[in-house]
Residue frames relative to the residue before (quaternion, step in Angstrom):
aa qw qx qy qz dx dy dz
M 1.0000 0.0000 0.0000 0.0000 0.00 0.00 0.00
Q 0.3452 0.7772 -0.4769 0.2224 3.55 1.35 0.00
S 0.6664 0.5241 -0.3410 0.4061 3.64 0.82 -0.84
C 0.6221 0.5470 -0.3226 0.4580 3.51 1.18 -0.68
K 0.6212 0.5381 -0.3072 0.4799 3.57 1.11 -0.85
V 0.6358 0.5184 -0.3355 0.4630 3.52 0.96 -0.84
L 0.6462 0.5337 -0.3203 0.4417 3.62 0.87 -0.98
L 0.7353 0.4510 -0.2571 0.4357 3.52 0.72 -1.02
T 0.6034 0.5424 -0.3333 0.4802 3.50 1.14 -0.68
T 0.6438 0.5103 -0.3144 0.4756 3.56 1.01 -0.82
A 0.6028 0.5324 -0.3642 0.4697 3.63 1.08 -0.60
V 0.6025 0.5222 -0.3538 0.4889 3.58 1.05 -0.61
L 0.6426 0.5233 -0.3272 0.4540 3.60 0.93 -0.85
F 0.6378 0.5156 -0.3320 0.4660 3.51 0.98 -0.84
G 0.6393 0.5331 -0.3342 0.4421 3.58 0.94 -0.79
S 0.6831 0.4933 -0.2798 0.4601 3.54 0.90 -0.95
S 0.6580 0.4934 -0.3257 0.4663 3.56 0.90 -0.81
A 0.6608 0.5158 -0.3250 0.4379 3.57 0.98 -0.79
V 0.6123 0.5300 -0.3458 0.4740 3.57 1.08 -0.74
A 0.6463 0.5499 -0.3219 0.4197 3.58 0.88 -0.88
I 0.7741 0.3465 -0.1747 0.5001 3.51 1.07 -0.71
A 0.3353 0.8179 -0.4340 0.1743 3.52 1.34 0.09
R 0.7164 0.4772 -0.2632 0.4357 3.52 1.06 -0.66
Q 0.5309 0.6004 -0.4125 0.4330 3.57 1.27 0.10
S 0.5563 -0.6447 0.4072 0.3303 3.63 -0.89 0.90
S 0.7808 0.2870 -0.1679 0.5289 3.57 0.94 -0.76
F 0.3309 -0.7917 0.4468 0.2534 3.56 1.48 -0.02
E 0.3337 0.7384 -0.5213 0.2676 3.58 0.79 0.96
P 0.3228 -0.7844 0.4847 0.2135 3.58 -0.37 1.09
N 0.3365 -0.6983 0.5930 0.2177 3.61 -1.21 0.60
F 0.2651 -0.8258 0.4744 0.1512 3.52 -0.02 1.31
S 0.5826 0.5882 -0.3809 0.4119 3.59 1.21 -0.41
Q 0.7201 0.4116 -0.2444 0.5023 3.64 1.18 -0.37
T 0.6549 0.5174 -0.3435 0.4306 3.66 1.11 0.15
G 0.4254 0.7398 -0.4352 0.2870 3.58 1.17 0.52
N 0.8631 0.0771 -0.0285 0.4983 3.54 -0.72 -1.16
Q 0.1999 -0.7561 0.6117 0.1194 3.54 -0.93 0.92
T 0.1578 -0.8397 0.5183 0.0363 3.56 -0.61 1.14
S 0.2965 0.7745 -0.5214 0.2011 3.65 1.15 0.32
A 0.3934 -0.7318 0.5047 0.2344 3.51 -1.01 0.83
D 0.4246 0.7028 -0.4685 0.3261 3.63 1.26 -0.04
P 0.2571 -0.8065 0.5085 0.1578 3.66 -0.48 1.07
A 0.5531 0.6402 -0.4063 0.3450 3.62 1.17 -0.39
P 0.2946 -0.7965 0.5085 0.1425 3.58 -0.65 1.14
G 0.5381 0.6478 -0.4065 0.3543 3.65 1.24 -0.14
C 0.6257 -0.5522 0.3979 0.3811 3.53 -1.34 0.05
K 0.7428 0.4169 -0.2579 0.4561 3.55 0.69 -1.03
G 0.8143 0.2361 -0.2171 0.4838 3.52 -1.08 0.89
S 0.6911 0.4170 -0.3005 0.5082 3.61 1.16 0.14
N 0.6741 -0.5025 0.3596 0.4048 3.49 -1.35 0.39
P 0.4806 -0.6891 0.4339 0.3253 3.70 -0.68 0.93
Q 0.6413 0.5236 -0.3409 0.4454 3.55 0.95 -0.71
R 0.6621 0.4835 -0.3122 0.4800 3.59 1.00 -0.71
A 0.6034 0.5511 -0.3509 0.4573 3.58 1.13 -0.69
V 0.6481 0.5052 -0.3223 0.4700 3.55 0.99 -0.86
T 0.6134 0.5573 -0.3349 0.4483 3.58 1.05 -0.79
Q 0.6841 0.4821 -0.2949 0.4610 3.54 0.94 -0.85
I 0.5972 0.5359 -0.3592 0.4766 3.58 1.11 -0.64
A 0.6613 0.5066 -0.3148 0.4549 3.53 0.93 -0.90
E 0.6338 0.5515 -0.3329 0.4282 3.54 1.02 -0.76
R 0.6788 0.4917 -0.2779 0.4693 3.52 1.09 -0.79
D 0.8140 0.3121 -0.1209 0.4748 3.57 0.78 -1.07
L 0.7313 0.4404 -0.2603 0.4511 3.58 0.84 -0.96
S 0.5300 0.6211 -0.4343 0.3805 3.57 1.12 -0.43
A 0.6880 0.4254 -0.2738 0.5203 3.59 1.07 -0.67
G 0.7016 0.5122 -0.2893 0.4020 3.56 0.88 -0.94
V 0.6705 0.4817 -0.3244 0.4617 3.59 0.90 -0.83
A 0.6720 0.5011 -0.3090 0.4492 3.60 0.86 -0.91
G 0.7270 -0.3135 0.2474 0.5586 3.53 1.04 -0.89
V 0.4647 -0.7323 0.4287 0.2530 3.49 -0.55 1.27
G 0.6528 0.5739 -0.3124 0.3833 3.58 1.03 -0.60
Q 0.4952 0.6629 -0.4376 0.3520 3.58 1.26 -0.17
S 0.5442 -0.6500 0.4341 0.3049 3.55 -1.18 0.58
D 0.6310 -0.5263 0.4066 0.3993 3.65 -1.20 0.35
S 0.6139 0.5738 -0.3720 0.3943 3.58 1.03 -0.62
A 0.5986 0.5603 -0.3620 0.4435 3.53 1.12 -0.59
S 0.6547 0.4992 -0.3080 0.4768 3.56 1.06 -0.75
A 0.6836 0.5018 -0.2869 0.4457 3.55 0.92 -0.96
A 0.6031 0.5794 -0.3726 0.4022 3.61 1.13 -0.41
T 0.5710 0.5943 -0.3891 0.4115 3.59 1.23 -0.29
D 0.4958 -0.6622 0.4657 0.3143 3.59 -0.94 0.82
P 0.3482 -0.7690 0.4846 0.2295 3.68 -0.45 1.04
A 0.6384 0.5451 -0.3434 0.4211 3.61 1.12 -0.34
T 0.6035 0.5592 -0.3415 0.4544 3.59 1.30 -0.21
P 0.3856 -0.7310 0.5026 0.2538 3.65 -0.56 1.04
L 0.2782 -0.7521 0.5827 0.1316 3.50 -1.24 0.69
A 0.3841 -0.6899 0.5497 0.2725 3.57 -0.96 0.73
V 0.1689 -0.8285 0.5317 0.0481 3.51 -0.27 1.31
D 0.2288 -0.7739 0.5830 0.0934 3.52 -0.84 1.13
F 0.2570 -0.8160 0.4991 0.1375 3.57 0.05 1.34
E 0.6139 0.5609 -0.3525 0.4292 3.56 0.99 -0.74
Q 0.6728 0.4787 -0.2854 0.4867 3.53 1.00 -0.87
D 0.6110 0.5509 -0.3399 0.4557 3.57 1.08 -0.77
L 0.6690 0.5033 -0.2984 0.4584 3.57 0.89 -0.91
K 0.6133 0.5237 -0.3392 0.4843 3.59 1.05 -0.67
M 0.6792 0.4845 -0.3091 0.4566 3.50 0.98 -0.80
L 0.5730 0.5872 -0.3602 0.4439 3.53 1.15 -0.61
T 0.6419 0.5226 -0.3157 0.4638 3.52 1.00 -0.87
Q 0.6662 0.4818 -0.3108 0.4769 3.59 0.95 -0.85
R 0.7321 0.4504 -0.2619 0.4389 3.60 0.86 -0.85
Q 0.4986 0.6949 -0.4191 0.3048 3.61 1.11 -0.53
T 0.6589 0.5402 -0.2954 0.4321 3.51 1.03 -0.86
E 0.6701 0.4895 -0.2911 0.4760 3.55 1.29 -0.40
L 0.3944 0.7571 -0.4533 0.2565 3.54 1.26 -0.17
G 0.7001 0.4873 -0.2949 0.4305 3.59 0.67 -1.08
Q 0.6872 0.4687 -0.3058 0.4633 3.58 0.76 -0.97
C 0.6774 0.5221 -0.3036 0.4199 3.54 0.86 -0.94
L 0.7068 0.4564 -0.2642 0.4715 3.54 0.80 -1.00
L 0.6413 0.5224 -0.3298 0.4551 3.55 0.99 -0.75
A 0.6305 0.4992 -0.3129 0.5053 3.64 1.06 -0.76
S 0.6366 0.5240 -0.3401 0.4523 3.60 0.95 -0.65
N 0.6680 0.4929 -0.3076 0.4650 3.57 0.94 -0.81
E 0.6594 0.5198 -0.2956 0.4556 3.57 1.02 -0.80
Q 0.7791 0.3566 -0.1726 0.4858 3.57 1.03 -0.81
A 0.3328 0.8037 -0.4500 0.2017 3.58 1.39 -0.01
S 0.6855 0.5303 -0.3083 0.3923 3.55 0.87 -0.93
G 0.8046 0.2635 -0.1352 0.5147 3.62 1.05 -0.61
Q 0.5806 0.6135 -0.3564 0.3994 3.55 1.23 0.35
D 0.5478 -0.5754 0.4912 0.3573 3.57 -1.14 0.57
P 0.4529 -0.7055 0.4675 0.2803 3.62 -0.66 1.09
A 0.6150 0.5663 -0.3691 0.4060 3.62 0.99 -0.62
G 0.7323 0.4041 -0.2406 0.4924 3.59 1.14 -0.55
A 0.5457 0.6401 -0.3941 0.3702 3.60 1.21 -0.05
C 0.5771 -0.5639 0.4577 0.3735 3.53 -1.30 0.27
F 0.3604 -0.7200 0.5457 0.2320 3.55 -0.97 0.78
G 0.7056 0.4290 -0.2809 0.4890 3.56 0.65 1.02
E 0.2673 -0.7562 0.5688 0.1823 3.56 -1.23 -0.24
L 0.4480 -0.6440 0.5552 0.2763 3.51 -1.27 0.61
L 0.2967 -0.7676 0.5461 0.1568 3.59 -0.69 1.05
L 0.7475 -0.2473 0.1942 0.5851 3.45 0.93 -0.99
K 0.3374 -0.6632 0.6149 0.2611 3.51 -1.42 0.16
F 0.2244 -0.7918 0.5561 0.1160 3.58 -0.41 1.23
E 0.2908 -0.7787 0.5333 0.1571 3.52 -0.76 1.11
M 0.2263 -0.7548 0.6030 0.1244 3.56 -0.59 1.12
R 0.0700 -0.8024 0.5926 0.0071 3.52 -0.94 0.88
H 0.1172 -0.7788 0.6143 0.0499 3.54 -1.17 0.71
D 0.8252 -0.0603 -0.0330 0.5606 3.55 -0.64 1.21
G 0.7264 -0.4640 0.2080 0.4623 3.52 1.08 0.94
E 0.6519 0.5017 -0.3063 0.4790 3.59 1.25 -0.22
P 0.5392 -0.6126 0.4598 0.3501 3.65 -1.03 0.80
E 0.2367 -0.7819 0.5710 0.0814 3.51 -1.00 1.04
R 0.7080 -0.3165 0.2441 0.5822 3.59 0.84 -1.09
D 0.4451 -0.6684 0.5301 0.2723 3.52 -1.34 0.34
I 0.1814 -0.7510 0.6251 0.1113 3.57 -1.06 0.78
P 0.2893 -0.7567 0.5599 0.1737 3.66 -0.49 1.17
I 0.1170 -0.7583 0.6401 0.0403 3.54 -1.02 0.94
G 0.0550 0.8206 -0.5611 0.0939 3.54 -0.61 1.11
R 0.1787 -0.7375 0.6300 0.1651 3.52 -1.37 -0.07
L 0.4719 -0.6788 0.4922 0.2725 3.53 -1.24 0.44
Q 0.6434 -0.5592 0.3629 0.3763 3.54 -1.11 0.75
G 0.8074 0.2631 -0.2020 0.4880 3.63 -0.93 0.85
T 0.7056 0.3955 -0.2682 0.5232 3.60 1.25 0.18
T 0.3809 -0.7033 0.5517 0.2364 3.56 -1.28 0.35
A 0.5398 0.6291 -0.3985 0.3925 3.61 1.20 -0.34
F 0.1661 -0.7705 0.6039 0.1186 3.61 -1.04 0.75
F 0.1230 -0.7946 0.5920 0.0544 3.51 -1.22 0.61
Y 0.0204 0.7586 -0.6512 0.0091 3.52 -1.35 0.45
E 0.3153 -0.7420 0.5669 0.1694 3.50 -1.33 0.43
S 0.1741 0.7688 -0.5984 0.1435 3.60 -0.84 0.88
G 0.6097 -0.4749 0.4298 0.4668 3.53 -1.23 -0.47
M 0.3328 -0.7163 0.5547 0.2616 3.54 -1.28 -0.53
T 0.1463 -0.7230 0.6679 0.0986 3.51 -0.90 1.03
I 0.4714 -0.7163 0.4693 0.2109 3.52 -1.18 0.70
D 0.1923 -0.7789 0.5930 0.0687 3.56 -0.86 1.07
A 0.1681 -0.7782 0.5990 0.0860 3.60 -0.95 0.94
D 0.3793 0.7625 -0.4678 0.2365 3.57 1.24 -0.09
G 0.7550 0.3697 -0.2880 0.4587 3.51 -1.09 0.75
A 0.5768 0.5592 -0.3667 0.4691 3.57 1.26 -0.43
P 0.4874 -0.7010 0.4172 0.3114 3.58 -0.71 0.94
N 0.7238 0.3610 -0.2309 0.5408 3.64 1.20 -0.36
A 0.2951 0.7861 -0.5022 0.2070 3.58 1.10 0.57
Y 0.8271 0.0912 0.0065 0.5546 3.60 0.84 -0.94
H 0.0719 -0.7738 0.6294 0.0007 3.56 -1.10 0.88
P 0.6191 -0.5804 0.3871 0.3605 3.55 -1.11 0.72
D 0.7175 0.3884 -0.2271 0.5318 3.59 1.12 -0.66
N 0.5042 -0.6871 0.3910 0.3475 3.57 1.22 0.39
L 0.3722 0.7358 -0.4648 0.3224 3.58 1.08 0.91
G 0.4794 0.7093 -0.4091 0.3156 3.63 1.26 -0.08
L 0.7365 -0.3910 0.3298 0.4426 3.51 -1.45 -0.16
D 0.8009 0.2079 -0.0869 0.5548 3.53 1.09 -0.76
D 0.6202 -0.5452 0.4087 0.3888 3.49 -1.22 0.43
L 0.5413 -0.6713 0.4144 0.2909 3.57 -0.81 1.02
A 0.5767 0.5985 -0.3686 0.4163 3.55 1.14 -0.56
N 0.6347 0.5324 -0.3419 0.4438 3.62 1.11 -0.48
A 0.6327 0.5056 -0.3352 0.4812 3.62 1.28 -0.17
G 0.6770 -0.4261 0.2976 0.5211 3.61 1.29 -0.29
G 0.3365 -0.7075 0.5700 0.2476 3.52 -1.24 -0.69
P 0.7782 -0.3326 0.2505 0.4702 3.58 -1.29 0.00
G 0.8296 0.1861 -0.1550 0.5031 3.55 -0.71 1.04
N 0.7789 0.1327 -0.0778 0.6080 3.59 1.28 -0.16
W 0.1261 0.7963 -0.5676 0.1669 3.53 -0.07 1.42
P 0.0478 -0.8455 0.5304 0.0403 3.70 0.44 1.07
G 0.7114 0.4818 -0.2703 0.4345 3.58 1.14 -0.44
L 0.7065 0.4418 -0.2287 0.5034 3.53 1.32 -0.02
A 0.5026 -0.5912 0.5223 0.3536 3.59 -1.22 0.48
K 0.1341 -0.8188 0.5577 0.0219 3.59 -0.93 0.92
D 0.4604 -0.6410 0.5293 0.3115 3.53 -1.26 0.35
A 0.7662 -0.4015 0.2349 0.4433 3.59 -1.29 0.04
N 0.7093 0.4569 -0.2639 0.4675 3.54 1.23 -0.41
G 0.5769 -0.6095 0.3532 0.4135 3.50 1.38 0.17
E 0.5221 0.6272 -0.4264 0.3900 3.60 1.16 0.22
P 0.5052 -0.6844 0.4286 0.3046 3.56 -0.85 0.92
L 0.4033 -0.7223 0.5104 0.2348 3.54 -1.04 0.88
I 0.2699 -0.7548 0.5849 0.1237 3.53 -1.15 0.75
Q 0.5092 -0.6690 0.4486 0.3031 3.54 -0.95 0.88
G 0.3940 -0.7285 0.5239 0.1989 3.48 -1.18 0.80
P 0.7608 -0.3980 0.2664 0.4380 3.55 -1.33 -0.10
N 0.7079 0.4322 -0.2734 0.4872 3.62 1.13 -0.48
D 0.5644 0.5915 -0.3958 0.4182 3.54 1.22 0.09
P 0.6988 -0.5029 0.2937 0.4153 3.65 -1.19 0.38
F 0.8088 0.0985 -0.0199 0.5794 3.65 0.95 -0.81
P 0.1875 -0.8130 0.5402 0.1100 3.59 0.31 1.19
G 0.7734 0.3124 -0.2591 0.4869 3.63 -1.00 0.87
Y 0.6272 0.4992 -0.3534 0.4823 3.64 1.19 -0.19
Y 0.5361 -0.5898 0.4747 0.3735 3.53 -1.21 0.37
I 0.4473 -0.6352 0.5426 0.3195 3.56 -1.32 0.17
S 0.1945 -0.8087 0.5495 0.0789 3.55 -0.40 1.22
T 0.2572 -0.8022 0.5306 0.0938 3.55 -0.82 1.03
T 0.1553 -0.7290 0.6550 0.1243 3.56 -1.41 0.25
A 0.6294 -0.5491 0.4018 0.3753 3.61 -1.19 0.54
L 0.6987 0.3696 -0.2343 0.5660 3.57 1.09 -0.81
A 0.1180 0.8112 -0.5508 0.1569 3.50 -0.68 1.17
D 0.4394 -0.6433 0.5504 0.3001 3.53 -1.25 0.50
R 0.2073 -0.8424 0.4912 0.0782 3.56 -0.03 1.37
S 0.5141 0.5997 -0.4473 0.4195 3.60 1.21 0.26
K 0.6695 0.4443 -0.2810 0.5247 3.57 1.35 -0.18
P 0.5827 -0.6045 0.4144 0.3511 3.64 -1.10 0.64
A 0.6198 -0.5756 0.3894 0.3647 3.53 -1.17 0.60
N 0.7006 0.4454 -0.2947 0.4731 3.69 1.08 -0.40
D 0.5292 0.5862 -0.4264 0.4410 3.56 1.27 0.45
P 0.4176 -0.7337 0.4675 0.2622 3.62 -0.47 1.13
S 0.6672 0.5089 -0.3284 0.4336 3.63 1.01 -0.67
R 0.4546 0.6797 -0.4567 0.3504 3.62 1.20 0.03
Y 0.7260 0.4364 -0.1876 0.4973 3.58 1.18 -0.76
V 0.5496 -0.6247 0.4553 0.3167 3.49 -1.31 0.45
D 0.3430 -0.7826 0.4877 0.1789 3.61 -0.46 1.21
A 0.3841 -0.7586 0.4921 0.1866 3.55 -0.47 1.23
S 0.6632 0.5118 -0.3164 0.4451 3.58 1.07 -0.54
K 0.7702 0.3398 -0.1908 0.5049 3.58 1.25 -0.18
I 0.7441 0.3663 -0.1848 0.5272 3.59 1.14 -0.65
P 0.3393 -0.7218 0.5514 0.2449 3.66 -0.79 0.84
F 0.1854 0.7829 -0.5780 0.1364 3.60 -0.52 1.08
I 0.3414 -0.7078 0.5809 0.2124 3.49 -1.33 0.46
V 0.2738 -0.7313 0.6004 0.1723 3.53 -1.30 0.44
L 0.0793 -0.7977 0.5978 -0.0067 3.53 -0.96 1.05
P 0.5480 -0.5666 0.4833 0.3809 3.61 -1.16 0.46
G 0.5324 -0.6922 0.3744 0.3119 3.58 -0.77 0.93
A 0.6840 0.4779 -0.2997 0.4625 3.62 0.88 -0.93
M 0.6530 0.5166 -0.3257 0.4480 3.57 0.94 -0.83
A 0.6630 0.5096 -0.3049 0.4559 3.56 0.95 -0.90
R 0.6483 0.5046 -0.3260 0.4677 3.59 0.93 -0.81
G 0.6428 0.5472 -0.3128 0.4353 3.55 0.98 -0.88
L 0.7319 0.3905 -0.2131 0.5162 3.60 1.17 -0.64
G 0.5946 -0.6259 0.3415 0.3716 3.56 1.26 0.17
A 0.5499 0.6305 -0.3817 0.3930 3.57 1.31 0.16
R 0.1134 -0.7883 0.6047 0.0058 3.54 -1.02 0.91
P 0.5937 -0.5450 0.4155 0.4217 3.59 -1.08 0.49
G 0.6809 0.4248 -0.3434 0.4878 3.53 -0.84 1.04
D 0.5731 0.5763 -0.3944 0.4287 3.54 1.21 -0.33
F 0.4788 -0.7011 0.4705 0.2404 3.58 -1.19 0.44
A 0.0820 -0.7859 0.6127 0.0161 3.52 -1.30 0.50
V 0.2211 -0.6936 0.6564 0.1978 3.56 -1.40 0.18
V 0.1013 -0.7885 0.6055 0.0361 3.57 -0.91 0.93
F 0.1134 -0.8214 0.5589 0.0095 3.56 -0.86 1.01
N 0.2491 -0.7366 0.6117 0.1454 3.55 -0.90 0.96
Q 0.2886 -0.8085 0.4952 0.1334 3.49 -0.25 1.36
R 0.6165 0.5813 -0.3434 0.4049 3.64 1.19 -0.35
N 0.8175 0.1863 -0.1060 0.5346 3.60 0.99 -0.65
G 0.5458 -0.6665 0.3706 0.3471 3.59 1.28 0.08
K 0.5411 0.6176 -0.4177 0.3890 3.58 1.22 0.09
S 0.0522 -0.7776 0.6265 0.0088 3.55 -1.19 0.70
S 0.1069 -0.7795 0.6165 0.0293 3.51 -1.35 0.40
Y 0.4184 -0.6174 0.5962 0.2972 3.51 -1.25 0.61
A 0.0345 -0.7944 0.6059 -0.0246 3.53 -1.16 0.59
I 0.3022 -0.7150 0.5970 0.2029 3.56 -1.34 0.20
F 0.4920 -0.6198 0.5248 0.3136 3.59 -1.20 0.58
G 0.0359 -0.8899 0.4503 -0.0640 3.55 0.00 1.40
D 0.8165 0.0735 -0.0159 0.5725 3.55 1.15 -0.54
V 0.3811 -0.6920 0.5714 0.2224 3.54 -1.31 0.55
G 0.1923 -0.8140 0.5444 0.0637 3.54 -0.83 0.99
P 0.7757 -0.3363 0.2523 0.4707 3.57 -1.34 -0.19
P 0.5719 -0.6427 0.3984 0.3180 3.60 -1.07 0.71
D 0.7679 0.3718 -0.2001 0.4817 3.59 1.21 -0.38
R 0.6745 0.4205 -0.2983 0.5285 3.54 1.28 0.46
I 0.0494 -0.7777 0.6267 -0.0083 3.53 -1.16 0.84
G 0.6879 0.4467 -0.3369 0.4623 3.54 -1.03 0.68
E 0.4552 0.6417 -0.4728 0.3969 3.56 0.49 1.28
G 0.0060 0.8023 -0.5949 0.0486 3.51 -1.06 0.87
S 0.6144 -0.5764 0.3987 0.3623 3.51 -1.26 0.46
M 0.6853 -0.4584 0.3724 0.4261 3.55 -1.33 0.24
A 0.6614 0.5084 -0.3087 0.4569 3.58 0.91 -0.97
L 0.6459 0.5058 -0.3409 0.4591 3.63 0.94 -0.75
A 0.6348 0.5388 -0.3235 0.4495 3.57 0.97 -0.83
E 0.6433 0.5204 -0.3189 0.4622 3.57 0.99 -0.82
N 0.6303 0.5300 -0.3234 0.4661 3.57 1.00 -0.88
L 0.7382 0.4410 -0.2206 0.4604 3.57 0.99 -0.82
G 0.4782 -0.6755 0.4331 0.3569 3.57 1.27 -0.06
I 0.4728 0.6318 -0.4557 0.4119 3.60 1.15 0.68
R 0.5696 -0.5852 0.4538 0.3566 3.53 -1.13 0.69
S 0.2475 -0.8439 0.4699 0.0761 3.59 -0.42 1.27
D 0.3939 0.7006 -0.5089 0.3084 3.63 1.16 0.28
A 0.3979 -0.7544 0.4676 0.2322 3.60 -0.61 1.10
R 0.6726 0.4794 -0.3125 0.4692 3.57 1.19 -0.33
N 0.8408 0.1542 -0.0434 0.5171 3.60 1.00 -0.75
G 0.5700 0.6355 -0.3724 0.3641 3.58 1.27 0.03
G 0.4280 0.7294 -0.4907 0.2095 3.50 -1.26 -0.50
A 0.3214 -0.7166 0.5834 0.2070 3.53 -1.38 -0.04
R 0.4744 -0.7115 0.4526 0.2527 3.55 -0.97 0.84
R 0.7900 -0.0524 0.0941 0.6035 3.57 1.17 -0.70
G 0.6907 0.5560 -0.3182 0.3354 3.49 -1.39 -0.04
I 0.6075 0.5407 -0.3596 0.4573 3.54 1.29 0.23
L 0.2072 -0.8002 0.5608 0.0479 3.51 -0.70 1.25
Y 0.1138 -0.8036 0.5837 0.0237 3.58 -0.75 1.08
L 0.0693 -0.7690 0.6354 -0.0087 3.52 -0.97 1.04
V 0.0716 -0.8321 0.5481 -0.0456 3.55 -0.37 1.31
F 0.2697 -0.7630 0.5793 0.0977 3.57 -1.04 1.03
P 0.1696 -0.8211 0.5310 0.1232 3.64 0.06 1.14
G 0.8232 0.2441 -0.1979 0.4728 3.54 -1.07 0.80
S 0.4859 0.6923 -0.3944 0.3593 3.58 1.33 0.29
G 0.7189 0.4562 -0.2602 0.4554 3.60 1.07 -0.43
N 0.4333 -0.6805 0.5159 0.2882 3.56 -1.33 -0.06
G 0.6062 -0.6072 0.3479 0.3778 3.63 1.19 0.35
R 0.6628 0.4806 -0.2987 0.4905 3.54 1.28 0.21
P 0.5749 -0.5602 0.4373 0.4054 3.65 -1.09 0.49
R 0.1823 -0.7721 0.6006 0.0999 3.53 -1.23 0.52
S 0.5154 -0.5995 0.4952 0.3603 3.54 -1.25 0.34
I 0.6764 -0.4673 0.3625 0.4390 3.57 -1.28 0.19
E 0.6568 0.5254 -0.3218 0.4347 3.54 0.97 -0.88
E 0.6493 0.4947 -0.3207 0.4805 3.61 1.02 -0.75
I 0.6213 0.5410 -0.3484 0.4472 3.61 0.97 -0.78
N 0.6922 0.4895 -0.2799 0.4505 3.53 0.88 -0.97
A 0.6543 0.5219 -0.3020 0.4563 3.56 0.98 -0.93
E 0.7021 0.4540 -0.2672 0.4791 3.58 0.81 -1.00
G 0.6286 0.5386 -0.3245 0.4577 3.58 0.97 -0.78
E 0.6523 0.5207 -0.3230 0.4461 3.57 0.88 -0.85
K 0.6667 0.5129 -0.2948 0.4534 3.54 0.91 -0.88
L 0.6673 0.4965 -0.2859 0.4758 3.53 0.94 -0.96
L 0.6594 0.5168 -0.3133 0.4472 3.62 0.90 -0.81
A 0.6515 0.5189 -0.3067 0.4607 3.48 1.02 -0.89
A 0.6544 0.5102 -0.3014 0.4698 3.60 0.99 -0.86
W 0.6462 0.5281 -0.3116 0.4544 3.54 1.05 -0.86
E 0.6306 0.5430 -0.3116 0.4588 3.53 1.03 -0.84
G 0.6767 0.5081 -0.2920 0.4457 3.51 0.97 -1.05
S 0.6249 0.5299 -0.3314 0.4679 3.60 1.06 -0.65
I 0.6802 0.4835 -0.3035 0.4598 3.52 0.88 -0.82
L 0.6470 0.5223 -0.3290 0.4476 3.61 0.94 -0.72
Q 0.6603 0.4876 -0.3114 0.4788 3.56 0.99 -0.77
T 0.6792 0.4887 -0.2919 0.4633 3.58 0.96 -0.77
A 0.7046 0.4735 -0.2613 0.4593 3.58 0.90 -0.94
C 0.7355 0.4528 -0.2536 0.4356 3.56 0.91 -0.83
A 0.5731 0.6663 -0.3703 0.3008 3.57 1.03 -0.80
P 0.6937 0.4839 -0.3340 0.4161 3.65 0.73 -0.88
E 0.7754 0.3131 -0.1944 0.5128 3.71 0.99 -0.58
R 0.3686 0.7399 -0.4899 0.2771 3.56 1.18 0.37
P 0.3761 -0.7536 0.4854 0.2347 3.64 -0.59 1.04
A 0.5539 -0.5910 0.4736 0.3457 3.49 -1.23 0.58
P 0.6481 -0.5416 0.3559 0.3999 3.63 -1.15 0.59
E 0.6376 0.5369 -0.3432 0.4329 3.56 1.02 -0.85
A 0.6641 0.4985 -0.3157 0.4591 3.60 0.97 -0.88
T 0.6317 0.5160 -0.3511 0.4598 3.61 1.01 -0.70
Q 0.6662 0.4917 -0.3153 0.4637 3.64 0.86 -0.85
G 0.6805 0.5020 -0.3152 0.4308 3.54 0.96 -0.82
A 0.6475 0.5284 -0.3241 0.4433 3.58 1.13 -0.53
N 0.6305 0.5564 -0.3348 0.4252 3.60 1.21 -0.42
């Protein structure tokens, strides 16, 4: 189970690095400043110590074996002095997370099956919630494992990102001149992505609206104090970073539009807080707004942009109030949720191997 421990420990590293960069507008970490930890605190446990140092110590125990070669024994990791700080290469850790993410489903599933007879110290600190089946033209494409770490309610998954323009007032035009292809809003007799009149015909913006002549694009998350024909009722994909989830999957995991998330681009180190803003097709996962793509350094063109892989999504179910939020609110709430998530992981991950006070004193 060593590869699973490496994966989950790296998820902790992701959480710590994201907290450290939470106050940056684009959340781009400076890898040159995340190296050697020089704290004089000798305590190797989680509680009462610097979170970054605690993560370093976890990495020293588990990643020292995993990065060099997953096949090494746990004894090789334990032989390292836990009081000696390790220079953590977050860029390398994130690359490793990309490699290990595909093992999440198998690892967590095996952990669940063997939990009754397995040493807890060697088990995965998490569970596989489900394997989401991606489909293309009705045919199975691949499975996306969705999991969470022990002691937390947030779930995470890795996939690519397609770009959503919904909610932007210039998203769709009758002559297909909008930000996105009109086919993505529906078709004659069935326009799920547009505001409609009583006869089911799509509404067109008037002279006092932001983009006269364009359709009114809708999102699942909406300000219901405003009328359905008001373009500002909906969450503007060109301005607000939001994620899109399949409705049934989201409900099954306890997530509702308005909940918060953190999204991380493992290829360039950029991350962004986001809100669950729209509901997508039942057979696709991995979609974000234009604004989210821009924050992540992804091409944000709704017609030709996106990323094929390497995007990590962390979603906090039950964290929202069902209403749209400003960017400032999204960032503030996301920062608090991410910090709490990281704290829960550190306590859970460190506790089993936390040395007794006598052992700590004797090592000094």
